[in-house]
N, C-alpha and C positions, 0 to 999 in steps of 0.2 A: 642849776637845779636839774637833776636827771629825771626824765620822764620816760617810762616804758609803756608802750601800748601794744597789746597782743592782737593777733588776728581775730580772736573771739570778740574782744571789745570793739575793735575798729569796724567790725561787721554790723554792729548795732545801728539801725537806721535812726536818723535824726529825730523823726517824729516819735519813735518808740522811746528814745532817750528822754524826750520832753514829757512823756506821759508817766514816766517812772519816778519814784522817789529817789532823790540823790542822797547818798550816805557817804560821809567821810569818816575814816577811822584813823586816829593818830596813835601810833604805836612805836616801840623803840627800834627793833632791828628786823631784818628779813630772816627770822628763825625758820629752819626747815619744817618744824611741826606746825607753823602757822600757815604755810602756803596752801596745804590741802583745804583748810577750813575757809580761807579767803577765796579760793577757787570755787568752792561749793556755794559760797554766798554770791559771788559774781554771776553765777548761772541762774539765779532766781530772777524771773522775768519782771517782778514788780519793783525791783530797785536797780539803781545805777551806783555801783561801788567805786570808790576811789580811796586808796590807802596812802597815808603819808607816813613814811618811815623816817625816824630821826637819825638813823645811820644804817649802813648796809649790815654791819656786824660789829661785835665788840671783841677785838683781838686780845684785849687785856683780861678777858673773863672766859671766853669760849673759843673753841677751835672749829666751830661749825663751818661747813661749806655753805656758800650762797648759791642755791639752785635756781638761778634766774630763768633758766630754760623751761622750768615747770610753771612759771607764773602765768596765770590766765586772767589777770585783773589789772586795771590801770593803777599806777602808783608813782609817787614822787619819793626821792631820797634827798632830804634836806642837807645842805652844807652843815658840817658839825665840827665841834672841838670837844675832846674828851680828856679828862684827867682822872686818875684813880688814886685815892689816898687810903691805903689799907683796905678796909671793908666798905669805905664810902667812895662814891665817884660823882663827878660833875660832868654833865653833858649839856652843851650849849649849841643852839641852832640859829640859823638865819633862814628867813623865808616862809615861816609857817603862816603868817597872816596873808602874805602874797598868794600862797597856794590856796588858802581858803577863799580868798576873794575871787580867784579864778574858778574854783570848783563850784562855789555857791551852794553848799549842801543844804538839804532840808532838815537833816538830823546829823549831829556830830557824836562820835563815840571816842572817848579818850582812854587809852590803855594805861592808866596810872596817873598819879598826881605829883610825882617826885621829879618832874622835869620842868624847866622853865617854859618849854614849848607847849606843854600840856596846859599851863596856866594861860598862856597867850591864846591858845585855841578855845578854851572854855570862856574866856572873857570876850573873844571875838563872837562866839555863839550868843552870849548874853546881849551884846550890843546890837546884834543883828536879829534878835528874837528867834533864834534857832534853838530847838531843844538839844540839850547836851546830856549825854549819859556817861557815867563812869563805868568802865569795864574793870571790875575789881575781883581779884583772887585772894585778897587778904582774909585771914582767919584770926580768931581770938588766941590761937595757940602759937602764932608766929613769934619768934624772938626778934623784937624790934626796940628801937630807942623809944623811951617814954618821955623824952625831953618835952617840956611844956610848949615850946615854940613849934615843934614838929606836930604835936597833937593839935594845937590851935590851927595851924595851916591845913591839916587834914580835914578838920571839921568845917573850916571855911570853904575848902574845895567842894566838900559834899553838898554844902548849901548852894553852891553855884550850879549844881546838876539837878535836872528834873527827873532823871531815871538812872537805874543801875543794872548792869548786866553781871551775873555771877555764874561760875561754873557748877556750883553744887551747894549742898546743905550747909557746910561749914562756913562758906563765904556769906551765904544769906543770913545765917544766924549772927554773924559778926556785924553786918550792917543793921540788922534789927536791934542789936544791943546798943548801937550808936543812935538809935531813934529814927531810923529810916522806915517809912510806912511800907507794909507788905505789898501794896498794889503798885509801888514804884520800883519793885525789884523784879527782874526778869531772868530766867535761867537759859543759858546757852552752854550745854555741857562740854567741858574740855574734851578734845578729840584728837586722835591721830589717824593717819591713813590705814585703816584696818586691813584692807585688801593687800596693800603693799607689804605689811609685816607678816600677815598670814600666809601669803603666797611664797615669799622668800623663806619663811620658816620651814616650809615643806620641801625645800630644795636640798635633798640629801647630798648631792655632789658638792654643793657649796659648803655644807656643814663639815664634810670631811676635809675639804681644803682649809677651812678656817681652823679646825682642830689641829691640823698639822702645822699651820703657820704660827699659831699662838702657843702651841704646846700646852693646851689646857688638859686637865685630868679627864678621864672617861666619864666621871660623874662629878658634879659640883653645884654649889649654891652660887648665885650670881648677884653682884651689886653693880649698877651702872649709874654714874653721876660724878659730881665733884668729890675729890678726896680731901674732905675737910671735916674737922671734929664735929661740927653741928649736924652733920648727916648721920651721926651715931655709929661711925665705922669702928671706933675703938670698942664700943659695945658689941658690935658684930664679931670682931676678932675674939673677944673674951667669951662670947656665947659659943662660938665655934670651938674654942679651946676646952670648954666644959663638956663637949660631946665625948662619949665613950671613945677611948683610943682606937678600939677596933673599928668603930664607925668612921672616925676621922681618916683611918687608913684607906677607907673605901670611897669616901666623898670629900672632895676638895672644896676650895673657896676661891672664886675668881672675882677680882675687882677691876672694872673698866672705867677709866677716867683719869683726870689729873687734878692736882690741887696742892695747896701749900702744906698740907700735912702728910704728903705721900712718904717722905723719908721716915718720919716718926712711925707711920703705919707699917712700913716695910721692916723697920727695926723690931717692932712688937711681933709682927708675923714670923720673923725668923726664929723666935723663941718658942713657937708652938710646934711641938713634935710628939707623935707623928701628925701628919697633915700636909696636904699639898695646897699651898696658897700661892696664887699667881696674880701679878699685877700686869695687865696686858695693855695698859695705856689707853689713850683716847681713841675710840673707834667711830668712824662716820656712820651715818644712818644706814647705808646699804650693807654694812657688816654686822649690824646688831641683830637682825632676825635670826641668823644662824647661831649666834652666841646665846640668844634666849632659848632657841629650840633645843640646844644641847644641855641646858641646865635642868637640875631637878626642881628648882624653885628660884624665884627672883625675890630679893630682900631689899626693902627700903626701911632701914632702922632709924630714920631721921628724928631729930629733936625739934625740927621746925621746917615746914614745907607748905607753901600755899596750895599745892596740888600734888604733883608727882607723876608726870606723864610717862615715866618709865613703867608705871603700873599698867597704864593703857596699852603700852607696847607689849609688855609681857603677856597680858591677857589676850591680845590679838594673836600672839604666837602660841596660845594654848598652854600657858604655864601657870601653875599655882603661885600665889604671892604671899609674902609676909610683910606687913606694914605696921608702923606704929600708929596709935590712935590720933596723933597730932598731925599726920599727913592729911592735907585737905581732901584728898580723894577717898580716904578711908570710909567715910559715912556713905558714900555713893557707889563705890566700886567693889568693896570687899565685905562679904558677908562671912563673919568668923565661923570657921568650921565647914563652910560650904564651898567657896572657891579659893580659900586661903585662910590666913590667921591674922587677927589684929591683936597687937601686943602693946603694953604700956611703954612709953619712951624710957630709955635707960634701964629697963628691967631685964637684966642680963639672963637671969634664971628663966623667965618666961620666954624670952627669945630663943634660948638654947633648947628648951622643951619643944617649942614649935618646930625648930629645925630637925630635931631628933624624930618627931612623929612623921614628918614628911620624908626624911631619909630612909626610914624603916618600912614604909608602906607604899609600894609602887602603885597599887590600885587606887589608893587615896590620891596620889599625885595625878593619876590619869583622870579620875573623876573630877577633881578640882579644876584641872586644866580645861576640861570640856565645859564645865559650868561657867568658868570665867570667860571662855570664848563666846558662849551664848549671851552672857550678861553685857559684854562690851559692844555688842552690835547696836545697842541703844545709844552708844556714845560715838557716833560717826560724824564726819564732817558735815553731812547733810543735816544731822540733828542739831549741830551747833548753828548752822546757817538758818534753820527754821526758828531757833530761839531768838537770833538776832533780828530776823524779819518780823517776828511777833512783837518784839520790843519797839522796832521802828514804826510798825503800824499803830501801836498803842500811843506812842508819842505824837504821831501826826494827828490822830483822832482828838487827843487832848488839846493840841494846838488850835484846832479848828472848831472846838466846842464853843458855842456862844456863852458869854459870861452872863451871870444872873443880874 
């Protein structure tokens, strides 16, 4: 079992550690967008954080780098075995109970219920009378299996938890629809490192270098994410094709990412003329701010998405956004007509009209970008950490309340 301890954590005095609440978070991988929020949480003086990762990364699904040098919290990476079967995958771990016995947390947070290790963790919490919270991003709009066994297991897991952490409105409404009481749900808004994206987005030199390297058009709409049908990318291509030919000759379309439908998407894109459509491949975190900054707008035309952190990133870079109403972030991050547009999923006409309005009005794009940047300041790593700390405090109070 790999344990990493940073200078920040090792500097904590033993007596301070004993006076703070111990929090263990069980989550899947060391995703780059999670490191800043965990770092922010680790800096809160009232708690002692330890993260248990089920794997370092998932090479069958993502190409993310693992930025271990940025980690400022204690963590374990459990031994794992993973197999993927088309859209389904199995991840098995050893050592979760051993890790929890060593950490002895006062509160446990599980990031999901679809791993065996999550069940082991929540059952450990129940047997040790430790409050367990589910960190849930699910929404009613997600495309998911409705198999009876899966639904039964989901409800059973919910009943094993005493509290729930959600990123926003859509996830809270989903839990409420499943019968979860409002006072058991706590918000910790999904966040990215706003300063990182904002600062690099203003680096004109890096923008010029990236434009030359990727050969992107001088103006373009941008999509960042997996190149799969359920992200609404065929809708995006058809919406772009509906734009006036004169407009398409001025504004291109750039898609960054990889996925199983890339070949089919490229074939359809090749038939759209005029128009400059570029597939620039998967880009790592440090290259994305410049790509965002050069775009007229960032588009998330998804048919199903629990949140959509690319919207946080785009707004951090001062870009207007176009999202579908089923994206989990839509209710909280995008005010239609104010900092972007919210469209119905698979509504090609509506999507095309939104793209046209943005392409034709530079002042509208500028104003929307400014408003979006202002809105996203409330969705910072510190805001997420505050939400988690609030949930932790409430769970500990309830645990110590005298029974009637």
